[in-house]
Each structure stands twice: as C-alpha cells, then as structure tokens.
N, C-alpha and C positions, 0 to 999 in steps of 0.2 A: 877572709874569705875562705881559705882552706881550713880553718879551724871549725868554722860553722857546718861543714858538710859531714864530718863523723858525729857531730851532735845531732843532725837532723836524722841521720839513719840511726842512731841509737834511739832516736824519739820515735822512729817508725817501726822498729824492729818488734815491739810488744804487739802491734796491730797486726803484723803479717803472721806472727805466731798465732794470734787469736783467730784470724781467718781460716789458718789450717787446722786450728782445734775444732772449729765450727763445721768444717768440711768433713772431719771424721766422725763427729757426733751426728751428723746428717745421715751418713752411711749406716751407723749403728741403729738409728732410729728406723731406717728402712729396712734393716734386717729384722728387727724385732716387731715392726707393726704387722708383719704377716701373720703373726700368730692369732689375729682377730679376724673372724669371719665377717662380720658386719661393719668393720673399720675400713676407710679408704686410706691405705697407707701413703701414696703419694702426696696428697692434699696435707695429711697430719705432718709429714717430714717438712713439706715446703714451708708450712705456717711456723713450725718450730724454727727453722732456719731464718726466716724473716724475724721472729722475736728476738733471737739471740743477737742478730745483725744490729737491729734497732737499739738493743739495750747496750751494746758495745759503743755506740755512737755518742759523742760528747753532747751534754745537754744544753750548753750555751752556744749558739751560731756564732761563726767566725766572719768578720768583715775582712780579713787580710788575704792575701793572693796566695794560692797553693805553690809549695816549692816542687822542683823537679821529682825529688824523692817522694813528697806526697802524692804527686800524679802517678808514680810507679806503683805506689801502695794502692791507689785506686784502681789501676788497671789489674794488679794482682787480686784485688777484691772482686772486680767484675768477672775476671777468669774462674775465680772459686765459685762464684754463683752460676755462671754458665756451666760448670763441670756439675754442679749439684743439680741444675736443671736437666743435663743430659743423663745423669743417672736416674733421676726421677722418670725421664721419658723411657729409659729401658726397662724399668720395673713396670710402666703402665703397658707394656706389650704382653705381659703375662696375666694382666686383668680382664675381666668381661669387657665387652664393647660398651654395655649400658653403664659401667662405671668409668670406663677409661675416659670418655668424652668430658664430663664434668670435671673429673680430676686433672685432666690434661690442662683445661682452662684455668683451674684454679692454681696449680702448679707453675704455669707460665706467668700468672700475675704476681705470684708470691716470689717468684725467681726475680722479676723485674724489680719489685719492690725491695728485695734484699741487695740487688746490685746498687740501686739508688742509695739505700741506707749505708752500704759499704763505702761508696764513693764520698759521701758526705762525712763519714767517719775519717777516712784518709785526708780529706781536704781540710779537716779541723784539728789535726794533730798539732798544729802550731799555736793553738790558743791554751789557755789556763787548763791544767789537768784536772779531772774530777776528783773530788774529795771521797775518802771512804764511804762516807754516808751516801753520797751519790752512787757509787758502785754497789752498795747493798740495795739502794733503792731500785737500781736497774734490775740486780738479780731477783728482787721481789716482784718486779713487773713482769719478768719472765715466767716465773713461777705461778703467777696468777694468771697469765694468759694461757698457760699450758692446762691449768685446772680448768678454766672456763672451757676451752677446746675439748677437754675430755668429757665434761659434763653434757656438752652438746651431742657428742659423738654417743654417750651412753643413752641418751634420750631418743637419739634416732634408732638405735639398736633396739630399745624396749618397743618402738612403734613398729618395727619391721618384723620382729619375732612373733612366731605363733603362740598359741596358748599353752601348749605341752613341751616348751623349750625351757623349762625351769633350770634343769641340770646343766644345759649349755650356757645358760646366763650366769649361774654360779661359777662355771669355769672360766668364764670371760671376766668376771670380776675379779677373781683370784690373780689372773694375769695382767689384768689392769693395775691392781695394787702392786704388783712386782715392778711393773714398769713404771709407776708413780715413784717407787722407792729409787729406782735407778735415775729418773729425771731429778729427783731431789739431790742426789749425790753431783749429778752434772752441774746443776746450777749453782750449788754450794761451791764447786771447783771454778766455776766462772766468776763468782764473787771473789775469790781469793785471787784469780788471775786479774781481774780489774783493779783490785787494791794494789797489787804488787805493780801493774802498769801505772797507776796514779803516782806511786811513790818514785818510780824511775822518770816518770815526765817532769815531778817537781824539781828534782835534782838536776836534770837536763836544763830546766828553765832557770834554775838559780845559778849554774855555771855559766849559762848563755848570757844572763844579765850582769854577772861579774865581768865577764869578757868585754861586753860593751861599756862597762863604767871604766875599765882600764883603758880601752881605746880612745873614750872620750878624753881621760885625764892625759894621756900622750899628746892628743891632738891640742889640748889647751897648753901644754908645757911647749910644745914646738911654735905655737903662735906666739906665745910670751918670748921666746928666745928670738924669733923674727923681729919683734918689736925693740927689743933691747939692741939688737945689731943694727938697726936702721940708723940712730943718730951718729955711731961710730963710722959707719960707711960714708956717711955726708961730710 
C-alpha cells in the first residue's frame, strides 16, 4: 500500500506539469491576441485552452475508480481552468461592451469544458498510457483546431473591414503568420511533452505490474507453507 503511493504520485506529476504549461500558454496567447483589431482575444484564448486540455486527455475511457492523487490532480486542473477564466474575465474589462458580452459567454463555456476535460484526464491517469502515435495525433488535432479557428476569424475580419482597408489587412496577415509560427512551436513542444509523459507512464505501469506479481507470488508461497504445516500440527 505504501509502495503504490509514490508510483501514483510519479504517475500524476506529468499531468500537473502539463496543466501549468497550458496556463502559461493561455496567458501568452492573451498577450499576443491584442495585436489584432478585428479578433476577439478572450474567445480565441479560451478555445485554445479547451483544445489543449482535450488533446492531453487519454483517448480510451477508464472504468476504474479514481485514486486520491487523481482527485487532487482533477482539483488542480479545475483550479487552473478557473484561474484561466478569471484572467479572461479581467481582459474583457478592457474590451468594448458590444464585444465583451459574446466573448464572456464563449469564455465561460470554454472554461467549463476545459475543467471537465481536465477532470477526465486526471481521473484516467491509471489507465494504459497513450502511445507516441496517439500523442502525435493529439498534437495534430490541436493544430487543425487552431487553423480552423484562425480561418473563421480571418473570414469575419474580411466581412467587417471596409473597402479601403487593404494595408491594414496586410499588416494583420503578417501578424497572423507570426502567431501561426509561434503556435506551431507550442504544439510541437506539446507533442514532445505528451510523448515523454507516455514513456514515464509505461515505466510506472510496468513497475506496478511487477510489484503485483511479486505480491501474488509471496501470497501463494505463504498459503503453500500453511498447507504443509497443517498435517504436522495435527
């Protein structure tokens, strides 16, 4: 029982580090998104946080009961999502009223979905870890989701801009290309982090299985010794 606690902590530590990284990425995206005039920064940052947390969650559902450390990780995930939602709310105070209302609703929904995805990820840490192919697929899904959001935002900007705003549109395109490069680096780093987390989870799972086998062998040996001592005592 005492040996399983450090293994569970070691198993949950990559998830907590990943949540801290996601919170830092959210703050960075909030800082860079103010460079766009026709872009809604709180909604884009909240959607990015939701995509990253859903990509970090395991693919296969778990039927086992969550451990106390998994519940602690779920609470930390919910706290990180709440802190991100509070940061989004503070940035919305500086936006116009016409844009703040839909952005607040979208940010609240995205924060709730992010907290739910983080709780599911923390509860499923005891299952079989994802393979490197699954980690690459998760990073690819994040990348595709970001590209889709950017395309929608570009179309909205084109519809809202007047006819004589070509220079402003070119400047926005250059800034968006720079942000795409930054997001590419961030998703690549996320993929590497998921792969390293999968490797550490496989190692902890193998060590836990080995300990269980040793305990079963010891129990079988003890039961065999009791059966041999029975006739002599009689």
